[in-house]
C-alpha positions as CSV (number, residue, x, y, z in Angstrom):
1,M,-23.2,-17.1,55.8
2,N,-26.0,-19.3,55.2
3,S,-26.3,-21.6,52.0
4,D,-28.6,-18.3,50.6
5,G,-25.1,-16.0,50.7
6,K,-27.3,-14.1,54.1
7,K,-24.8,-13.1,56.7
8,K,-25.2,-14.7,60.2
9,P,-25.3,-12.5,62.9
10,F,-22.5,-12.2,65.2
11,R,-20.4,-10.1,68.1
12,K,-16.9,-9.2,68.0
13,P,-15.0,-11.5,70.3
14,K,-12.8,-9.8,73.0
15,P,-9.4,-10.4,72.8
16,S,-7.7,-13.7,74.4
17,S,-5.8,-13.5,77.2
18,A,-4.2,-16.7,76.9
19,G,-0.7,-16.7,77.0
20,P,1.9,-18.7,74.8
21,V,1.6,-22.5,73.9
22,L,3.8,-24.2,76.2
23,G,5.4,-27.7,74.8
24,P,6.1,-29.3,71.7
25,V,4.3,-27.7,68.9
26,K,3.2,-29.8,65.8
27,P,4.6,-29.1,62.5
28,G,2.5,-26.6,60.3
29,L,0.5,-25.4,63.3
30,Q,2.3,-22.3,63.5
31,V,1.5,-21.9,60.0
32,R,-2.6,-22.4,60.3
33,A,-2.2,-20.7,63.7
34,A,-1.0,-17.6,61.6
35,A,-3.3,-17.9,58.6
36,A,-6.5,-17.9,61.1
37,K,-5.1,-14.9,63.1
38,I,-4.5,-12.9,59.7
39,L,-8.1,-14.0,58.5
40,A,-9.7,-12.6,61.5
41,A,-7.7,-9.3,60.9
42,V,-8.8,-8.8,57.3
43,V,-12.3,-10.1,57.4
44,D,-13.3,-8.6,61.5
45,R,-11.3,-5.7,61.9
46,K,-10.9,-4.8,57.6
47,L,-7.0,-5.1,57.9
48,A,-5.2,-4.6,54.3
49,L,-3.7,-8.5,53.4
50,D,-0.4,-6.6,52.2
51,G,0.0,-5.1,55.3
52,A,-0.5,-8.2,57.4
53,L,2.0,-10.0,54.7
54,D,4.5,-7.6,55.0
55,N,8.0,-9.4,55.8
56,E,9.4,-6.1,58.0
57,H,6.1,-4.9,59.6
58,G,3.5,-7.7,59.2
59,N,1.6,-9.9,61.7
60,P,4.3,-11.1,64.2
61,A,3.1,-15.0,63.7
62,Y,3.8,-14.6,60.1
63,K,7.2,-12.7,60.5
64,A,8.0,-16.0,62.9
65,L,8.0,-18.1,59.9
66,N,10.2,-19.2,57.3
67,E,10.0,-18.6,53.8
68,G,8.6,-21.7,53.1
69,D,6.1,-21.5,55.7
70,R,5.1,-17.8,54.8
71,A,4.3,-19.3,51.4
72,L,2.1,-21.7,52.5
73,V,0.3,-19.1,54.7
74,R,-0.1,-16.7,51.6
75,A,-1.6,-19.8,49.5
76,I,-3.9,-21.0,52.5
77,L,-5.1,-17.2,52.5
78,N,-5.8,-16.6,49.1
79,A,-7.9,-19.6,48.8
80,T,-9.7,-18.6,51.8
81,L,-10.6,-15.1,50.7
82,R,-11.1,-15.9,47.0
83,H,-13.8,-18.8,48.4
84,L,-15.0,-17.4,51.3
85,P,-18.9,-17.4,50.5
86,R,-18.5,-21.0,49.4
87,I,-16.8,-22.0,52.4
88,D,-18.9,-20.4,54.7
89,A,-21.9,-22.4,52.9
90,A,-20.2,-25.8,52.9
91,I,-19.3,-25.3,56.9
92,S,-22.9,-24.2,57.5
93,R,-24.1,-27.5,55.3
94,L,-22.2,-29.9,57.9
95,L,-23.5,-28.0,61.2
96,E,-26.6,-29.5,62.7
97,S,-26.8,-26.1,64.5
98,P,-25.4,-22.7,63.8
99,L,-21.9,-22.0,65.4
100,P,-22.4,-19.8,68.9
101,E,-23.0,-15.8,68.7
102,G,-19.4,-14.3,69.1
103,A,-17.6,-17.7,68.0
104,R,-15.6,-16.1,65.1
105,A,-12.0,-17.2,66.2
106,L,-13.5,-21.0,65.8
107,H,-15.5,-19.8,62.3
108,H,-11.9,-18.7,61.1
109,V,-10.2,-22.4,62.3
110,L,-12.8,-24.0,60.1
111,A,-12.4,-21.8,57.3
112,V,-8.8,-22.1,57.2
113,A,-9.0,-25.8,57.4
114,A,-12.0,-26.2,54.8
115,A,-10.3,-24.2,52.3
116,Q,-7.3,-26.6,52.4
117,I,-9.4,-29.5,52.3
118,L,-11.2,-27.8,49.0
119,Y,-9.0,-26.3,47.0
120,L,-5.4,-26.6,48.1
121,D,-3.1,-30.0,47.3
122,V,-3.0,-30.8,51.2
123,P,-3.8,-33.9,52.7
124,D,-7.3,-34.1,54.5
125,H,-6.1,-35.4,57.4
126,A,-3.0,-32.9,58.2
127,A,-5.5,-30.1,57.8
128,V,-8.2,-31.7,59.9
129,D,-5.7,-32.8,62.6
130,L,-3.9,-29.5,62.6
131,A,-7.3,-27.5,63.2
132,V,-8.2,-29.8,66.0
133,E,-4.6,-29.2,67.6
134,Q,-5.3,-25.4,67.1
135,S,-8.6,-25.6,68.9
136,N,-7.4,-27.9,71.6
137,Q,-4.8,-25.1,72.3
138,D,-7.0,-22.1,72.1
139,P,-9.2,-21.6,75.4
140,R,-12.0,-19.8,73.2
141,N,-12.4,-23.0,71.1
142,R,-11.3,-26.2,73.0
143,R,-14.8,-27.0,73.9
144,F,-15.3,-27.3,70.2
145,A,-12.4,-29.4,69.1
146,K,-14.6,-32.5,69.0
147,L,-16.8,-30.5,66.7
148,V,-14.0,-29.4,64.6
149,N,-13.1,-32.8,64.1
150,A,-16.4,-34.3,62.9
151,V,-17.1,-31.5,60.5
152,L,-13.9,-31.3,58.9
153,R,-13.6,-35.3,58.6
154,R,-17.3,-35.0,57.2
155,L,-16.0,-32.3,54.5
156,G,-13.3,-34.7,53.3
157,R,-15.4,-37.3,52.9
158,E,-18.1,-35.4,51.3
159,K,-15.7,-33.1,49.4
160,E,-17.1,-33.8,45.8
161,E,-20.7,-33.5,46.7
162,V,-20.1,-30.5,48.9
163,L,-18.1,-28.7,46.1
164,A,-21.1,-29.4,43.3
165,E,-23.4,-27.9,45.6
166,I,-21.7,-24.7,46.3
167,S,-20.2,-24.2,42.9
168,N,-23.1,-21.9,41.8
169,I,-22.9,-19.8,44.9
170,P,-21.3,-16.1,43.9
171,V,-17.9,-15.8,45.5
172,M,-18.1,-11.9,46.3
173,P,-19.9,-10.4,48.7
174,E,-23.6,-9.6,48.2
175,W,-23.0,-6.1,48.8
176,F,-20.9,-5.6,45.9
177,L,-22.0,-8.1,43.8
178,Q,-25.7,-6.3,43.8
179,R,-23.1,-3.1,43.0
180,L,-21.8,-4.8,39.9
181,E,-25.5,-6.1,38.8
182,K,-26.6,-2.5,38.6
183,A,-23.6,-1.3,37.0
184,Y,-23.1,-4.4,34.1
185,G,-26.2,-6.3,34.2
186,K,-26.6,-9.7,36.3
187,E,-24.8,-11.8,33.5
188,K,-21.7,-9.5,33.3
189,A,-21.6,-9.4,36.9
190,Q,-21.2,-12.9,37.6
191,S,-18.9,-13.4,34.7
192,I,-16.7,-10.3,36.7
193,S,-17.7,-12.5,39.9
194,E,-16.0,-16.4,38.6
195,A,-13.1,-14.5,36.7
196,Q,-11.8,-13.5,40.5
197,L,-11.3,-17.3,40.8
198,E,-8.8,-17.3,37.8
199,P,-4.6,-17.0,38.6
200,A,-3.4,-13.4,38.2
201,A,-1.3,-13.0,35.4
202,I,2.5,-11.8,35.1
203,D,2.4,-9.3,32.4
204,L,5.3,-7.1,31.7
205,T,5.5,-3.8,29.8
206,V,8.9,-3.7,27.5
207,K,10.8,-0.8,26.2
208,A,10.5,-2.0,22.7
209,D,9.9,-5.3,20.5
210,A,7.1,-7.1,22.4
211,Q,6.8,-10.1,19.7
212,S,10.9,-10.4,20.5
213,W,10.3,-10.4,24.2
214,A,7.5,-12.7,24.1
215,E,9.6,-15.3,22.1
216,R,12.6,-15.2,24.7
217,L,10.5,-15.2,27.7
218,G,8.1,-18.0,26.7
219,G,5.3,-15.7,26.6
220,F,2.7,-14.2,23.9
221,A,2.5,-10.5,23.1
222,L,-0.7,-8.6,24.3
223,P,-3.1,-6.4,22.4
224,T,-1.7,-3.7,25.2
225,G,1.6,-3.6,23.8
226,G,3.3,-5.3,26.5
227,V,4.1,-9.3,27.2
228,R,2.5,-12.0,29.4
229,L,4.4,-15.0,31.1
230,A,3.2,-18.7,31.3
231,A,4.2,-19.8,34.8
232,F,7.6,-20.7,35.5
233,E,9.8,-21.5,38.3
234,G,11.7,-18.8,40.4
235,G,12.0,-15.2,41.0
236,I,10.9,-12.5,38.7
237,P,14.6,-10.9,39.1
238,S,16.0,-13.9,37.2
239,L,14.6,-13.8,34.0
240,E,16.4,-12.4,30.9
241,G,16.1,-8.7,30.7
242,F,15.4,-7.5,34.6
243,A,19.1,-7.0,35.4
244,E,19.4,-4.4,32.3
245,G,15.8,-3.0,32.6
246,A,14.4,-4.3,29.5
247,W,11.2,-4.2,31.0
248,W,9.0,-3.7,34.4
249,V,6.1,-6.2,35.7
250,Q,2.9,-4.0,35.1
251,D,-0.5,-5.5,34.7
252,A,-1.8,-5.2,31.1
253,A,-5.0,-3.2,32.1
254,A,-2.3,-0.9,34.1
255,S,-0.6,-0.1,31.4
256,I,-3.2,1.3,29.4
257,P,-3.6,5.1,31.0
258,A,-0.2,6.5,30.2
259,Q,-0.4,5.0,26.6
260,L,-3.2,7.1,25.9
261,F,-1.3,10.3,25.6
262,G,0.8,8.9,22.7
263,D,4.0,10.6,22.1
264,L,4.8,13.3,24.5
265,T,8.8,14.3,23.2
266,G,9.3,17.4,24.7
267,K,6.1,17.8,26.9
268,R,5.8,18.8,30.4
269,V,4.2,15.6,32.1
270,A,3.1,15.2,35.6
271,D,2.5,11.7,37.4
272,L,0.4,12.2,40.0
273,C,0.0,9.7,42.8
274,A,2.9,7.8,41.2
275,A,4.3,5.4,43.0
276,P,5.3,2.8,42.7
277,G,6.4,3.9,39.4
278,G,5.5,1.8,36.4
279,K,3.4,4.5,34.9
280,T,6.2,7.0,35.4
281,A,8.6,4.7,33.5
282,Q,6.0,4.4,30.3
283,L,5.6,8.7,30.5
284,V,9.6,9.1,30.9
285,F,10.0,6.4,27.8
286,A,7.2,8.2,25.7
287,G,9.5,11.3,25.8
288,G,8.5,13.3,28.5
289,D,10.0,15.4,31.0
290,V,8.1,13.9,33.8
291,T,7.8,15.1,37.1
292,A,6.5,12.2,39.7
293,V,4.0,13.6,42.9
294,E,3.4,11.3,45.5
295,Q,2.4,11.8,49.2
296,S,4.8,9.7,50.8
297,E,8.5,9.4,51.0
298,N,9.3,5.8,51.7
299,R,7.1,5.5,48.0
300,I,9.1,7.9,46.7
301,K,12.1,6.2,47.4
302,R,10.5,2.9,46.0
303,L,9.6,4.7,42.7
304,R,13.1,6.2,42.4
305,A,14.9,2.6,42.8
306,N,12.3,1.2,40.0
307,L,13.6,4.2,37.7
308,D,17.1,3.1,38.6
309,R,16.8,-0.4,37.4
310,L,15.2,0.8,34.0
311,G,17.8,3.4,33.3
312,L,15.0,6.4,33.5
313,S,15.0,9.3,35.5
314,A,12.3,11.8,36.2
315,E,11.9,14.5,38.8
316,T,10.1,13.2,42.1
317,V,8.3,15.3,44.6
318,A,6.9,14.2,48.0
319,S,3.9,16.4,48.6
320,D,0.4,16.2,49.5
321,L,-1.3,16.5,46.3
322,T,-4.3,18.8,46.9
323,K,-1.5,21.3,48.0
324,Y,1.0,20.7,45.4
325,E,1.4,23.9,43.3
326,P,4.1,24.0,40.5
327,A,5.9,26.6,39.2
328,E,4.9,25.8,35.6
329,L,1.9,24.3,34.2
330,F,1.9,20.9,32.9
331,D,1.4,20.2,28.9
332,A,0.2,16.3,30.2
333,I,-1.1,15.0,33.3
334,L,-1.9,11.3,34.8
335,L,-3.8,11.0,37.7
336,D,-4.1,7.3,38.3
337,A,-6.1,8.2,41.6
338,P,-6.5,6.2,44.8
339,C,-9.6,3.7,44.7
340,S,-11.2,0.7,46.5
341,S,-9.2,-1.6,44.0
342,T,-11.9,-3.7,43.4
343,G,-10.5,-4.5,40.0
344,T,-7.7,-6.2,41.4
345,T,-9.1,-9.0,43.5
346,R,-7.5,-11.6,41.6
347,R,-3.9,-10.2,42.9
348,H,-5.7,-9.0,46.1
349,P,-8.7,-11.4,47.2
350,D,-9.1,-9.3,50.6
351,V,-10.2,-6.1,49.3
352,L,-14.1,-6.9,48.9
353,W,-13.6,-8.2,52.6
354,A,-11.7,-5.3,54.2
355,K,-13.6,-2.6,52.0
356,G,-17.4,-1.7,51.9
357,P,-19.8,0.9,50.3
358,A,-18.8,3.8,52.6
359,D,-15.1,3.3,51.5
360,I,-15.8,3.5,48.1
361,A,-18.3,6.6,48.9
362,K,-15.5,8.1,50.6
363,L,-13.1,7.5,48.1
364,A,-15.0,8.8,45.1
365,V,-15.3,12.2,47.2
366,L,-11.6,12.2,47.3
367,Q,-11.0,11.5,43.6
368,E,-13.1,14.3,42.6
369,R,-11.3,16.7,44.6
370,L,-8.0,15.3,43.2
371,L,-9.2,15.7,39.6
372,R,-10.6,18.9,40.2
373,H,-7.3,20.4,41.5
374,A,-5.1,18.6,38.9
375,L,-7.0,20.4,36.2
376,T,-6.0,23.7,37.8
377,L,-2.1,22.4,37.0
378,L,-3.0,22.0,33.3
379,K,-2.0,24.3,30.6
380,P,-4.9,25.4,28.3
381,G,-5.2,22.6,25.2
382,G,-3.3,20.3,27.6
383,T,-4.5,16.7,28.1
384,I,-5.5,14.8,31.4
385,V,-6.0,11.0,31.8
386,F,-8.1,10.4,35.1
387,S,-7.9,6.3,35.8
388,N,-7.9,4.2,38.7
389,C,-8.8,0.2,39.4
390,S,-12.2,0.3,40.5
391,L,-15.2,-1.5,39.2
392,D,-17.3,0.6,40.5
393,P,-18.7,3.2,38.6
394,T,-19.2,5.5,41.4
395,E,-15.3,5.8,41.4
396,G,-15.0,6.3,37.8
397,E,-17.6,7.2,35.3
398,E,-19.9,9.0,37.7
399,V,-16.8,11.1,39.2
400,A,-15.7,12.2,35.3
401,A,-19.1,12.8,34.7
402,R,-19.6,15.3,37.2
403,V,-16.2,17.1,36.3
404,L,-17.1,17.2,32.8
405,S,-21.0,18.9,33.2
406,D,-19.8,21.8,35.6
407,T,-16.6,22.6,34.1
408,P,-16.5,24.6,30.9
409,M,-13.3,24.4,30.5
410,V,-12.6,20.6,30.1
411,E,-14.0,18.7,27.2
412,R,-13.8,14.8,26.9
413,V,-11.4,13.5,24.1
414,A,-13.0,10.3,22.8
415,I,-10.8,7.2,22.6
416,D,-10.5,5.6,19.3
417,A,-11.6,1.7,19.7
418,K,-9.8,1.2,16.4
419,R,-6.8,2.0,17.9
420,W,-6.9,-1.1,20.2
421,P,-7.4,-4.0,18.2
422,G,-8.5,-7.0,20.8
423,L,-10.1,-4.4,23.5
424,E,-12.5,-3.0,21.0
425,S,-15.3,-4.3,23.8
426,A,-13.3,-2.5,26.7
427,I,-14.3,1.4,24.9
428,S,-17.9,2.3,25.9
429,P,-20.0,4.1,23.8
430,L,-18.7,7.4,25.4
431,G,-15.0,6.9,24.4
432,E,-13.5,5.8,27.5
433,F,-11.8,2.9,28.7
434,R,-13.7,0.1,31.0
435,T,-11.6,-3.1,31.7
436,T,-13.0,-6.0,33.7
437,P,-11.2,-8.9,34.9
438,D,-13.3,-11.2,32.5
439,M,-11.8,-9.8,29.4
440,L,-9.0,-10.6,27.2
441,D,-8.9,-13.9,25.7
442,V,-5.4,-15.9,25.7
443,P,-3.9,-18.9,24.3
444,S,-3.7,-22.2,25.9
445,G,-1.3,-22.1,28.9
446,F,-1.6,-18.7,29.8
447,A,-3.6,-17.2,33.0
448,G,-6.7,-14.8,31.5
449,G,-8.3,-11.8,32.1
450,L,-6.7,-8.4,33.3
451,D,-7.4,-5.9,36.2
452,G,-10.5,-3.7,36.0
453,F,-9.8,-0.5,35.1
454,Y,-11.4,2.8,34.2
455,A,-9.8,5.8,32.1
456,V,-10.9,8.9,30.4
457,V,-9.3,11.2,28.4
458,M,-9.5,15.2,29.2
459,R,-8.6,18.4,27.5
460,R,-8.7,21.7,28.7
461,V,-10.0,23.9,26.2
462,A,-9.3,27.2,28.0
């Protein structure tokens, strides 16, 4: 991108026919090569980062690395994708002329190295030397090796000046920032964009006594009733309470939709699009007789495993939701619908580069279709909560408004802001939940914010 945020034209490169690199490989080279390949897959081919970083089915270059090197690849990619517009501006600032048409592979080498120099605790000389070596080993980039060396060494020398110059460039792509400005206003859109740079928190939903668990785990109790952890060494399974299923990991915002039902004792409840199971567990723990519906059998297996650890049980059904017809209607339904996931960019910084406006429009159509079908599964007098983790009203407020406007059998149930102290600003004038990543103040030492979520409560009146 140019410094004004506009994209430069490029032609998609042809696949390289180069064979494997022979001879000794510099330590760290395979890590940078894997990062550049995966960056290309996300930005140019619109592939999901989670899929590329899957330990079993991910990118071959990533799978070939040991766990320590994989962690470095993840850190490099997260930094690159979080700051990509600023990295593009920094590179453009140091080039005498734009990169040649089609030089995407070269761009990715420079971007990966620049992310290390500007945003990671990696020695500048290592980032530069490995980028130069990477260029020399690729027939497409070999002739640019001296350029790579000169640009990156200058970036290291002028790091502070460059960082100051690019600090006001929005870190979200222009197409999405414009949508945020239309929905929330310019100031709020900028605040949401900046929140993407904050590290994602680790939140827990606890079965009981959040304050006690906060004290035991060194966290603090959230207004959603969960616990937020401070940074810690080791993995989640090593924490007290994990083995006995006293809690599960779930972003504070993601825990809200299931709570909107209140007590579910004695009620038949459906969790549609249920995997991985955090919301299912909430519904079961709230007393519901829960049926969890998920199209993928593999995702159903994951859901069952999570419930087993928690000592909870639910009926599971592998089915296409649009064709699902239960023998008996439900008292309550949670539809956490598939969406663009633009509210989760702190955790998934690839989302805004792998998706575009057409994806949002397509998903909104699917959500409306699923919501209209879900309403047919609900008893008269029953309650449905429609939610998703998109920041775009196209996928939330607008879907709900259309359904409510032409479906006489359904009415909106306004959420009472007084029941959500600390999150009053997340309740809209219509009584719907709308969280954004820049919400939620926290004590010093904890990551702030929460995922962007939308949720509305509806009641079937006939």
